[in-house]
Phi, psi and omega in degrees: 000323179299318181294321179295319178296324180296321178302316180295321179297320178297320177301318180293320179296320179295322180296319183288344182279347180292137182223072178293159182298137179265195179300153182303131179090357180273112182283344182229073181297146179288139178288140177243122183292129177289157180259156171299165180289154173062033173278134174247114184218105359282154177279145173265108184250121179302145176297142180302132178271163179296132181276135172296159182274131175188174167259103187295344181269356182270123182240187183276136184297135182286157169253174179302134180284122180294164175296147179307135178081355183240066184273153180302141181301135177080358182280161175299326180293321178297320179297321179295315181296320179296327178291328178098003179197153173256133183260119186234126176280131184218172165270156171229015179236012182261093183303132182085332179265306181200106183207163179268117180295121184293341180277316184260339185079002182268148173286139183207170180128175184301313182288331176292322175304315181294318179302319181289330175294322178293320176298318180299319181291327181281317191243347188083006180221140178279359190254010181266047182244131168258107180277136177238119180286128179225157176274172177303314183292340181281342197303312181281315180304320181293332176286318180295328178273359178058039176275344177224161177279328179198166178234127174239089187207058179039058175273116176293131180281119177228161180294323179292325178289329176299334178285344182256324182217175171257160177233151167286182168292165184294130176249348183210124176257123180232170178223140182280131178218193178230152171243136181227169173288138177300139180084004181287339184083358180275129179236355182196169174299327180298322178299320180289319180298324182296332180257010184051048183275178185249138177234132183255138172210168184282149178297135177082008182264159172290336182298314183291327178295320180291321179295314183295338181283351181272116181302135177098344180267137176264113180281141177230135180240151173225172178284325183227152183296328179300327176292327174298321179298318178300317179298321178295316180298327182273002178075019182266348170222163181267339183198160170245137181228129173191197180297144180297334178294330176276319181297328178303320179291325178295315182294325178294327180281330182226095180296352176281002177243166178210150175271128185227166173077163179284156173298146178235012170194160174256135186232087177283129181254137174233161174288126178277135185221144180306148186303326185282342192263062180296326179297325178289325176299313180298321179296311180298322178296327175294321177295318179296321176301319183294313184284337172291309186291330179280345183089358183296323181293317179294321179294320178295317178300313183297323180295315187264322190241017182300342177296345178268357181115195181298148183292120172278128177249097185299137177288142178288138176239132184242149180259349176210000000 
């Protein structure tokens, strides 16, 4: 954690070293902190469209999980095993969820634990995973283009997204909140709206859509949540908003920030899987049943996300 905080401090020092030209005749122009790439301020966020009717948490009922390496002929799982690795889209900058440990150089976190359990079920080894780093906005397109076998990257399950991809049953229950600088006096989105302040969230997320719907708030988007934290540290936004499971990692990296205010939405996350691969959905749901009943999912949550309280283990909901 110390090393991660140091990275952020270096970013801030680099930002403060920029010295663009000031007003004519000014011998000591004020430094202007540079922004991360691909910041949209203000962001243009499409108005929420009408959601089709469904239960977004209901997935396909699992079948018995085959022995590792012995997948049904012609199944999506057999193709993965024949390839010799499962390709999973992840974040690698979400501290506690999925990040690269600066000491070991290895990817680790709650979502990485789940990815390795799926690898174990397919191959008998937790290490047959090819991780692919993707942004929030990439999550659905990479599945539609079949560039990955699945995505484990806090994808909120919604009815409109079910029309584009499939989901496993819920593996992580989160709630949307905000993180602000300590001492800011901000305790809720209403405080920010009253000052026509700025709130940052990632492009293509349900979080930015909810923020943009609040009158008076100026939405700002970035490619990754860590860039939102940099904007907050530099005073360029008033808050960062996303799932509390992600915000917990931001606060751990920067004790000068705090999570405030009540939750204002529920965000159930499922493993994203291509629309055609219903057999793979059933397989992953079988793995999730196993890690729920064994307590492995709860233990992983407590290890990484215990700062949010006792591990919620969402009950599986099935559509068939």
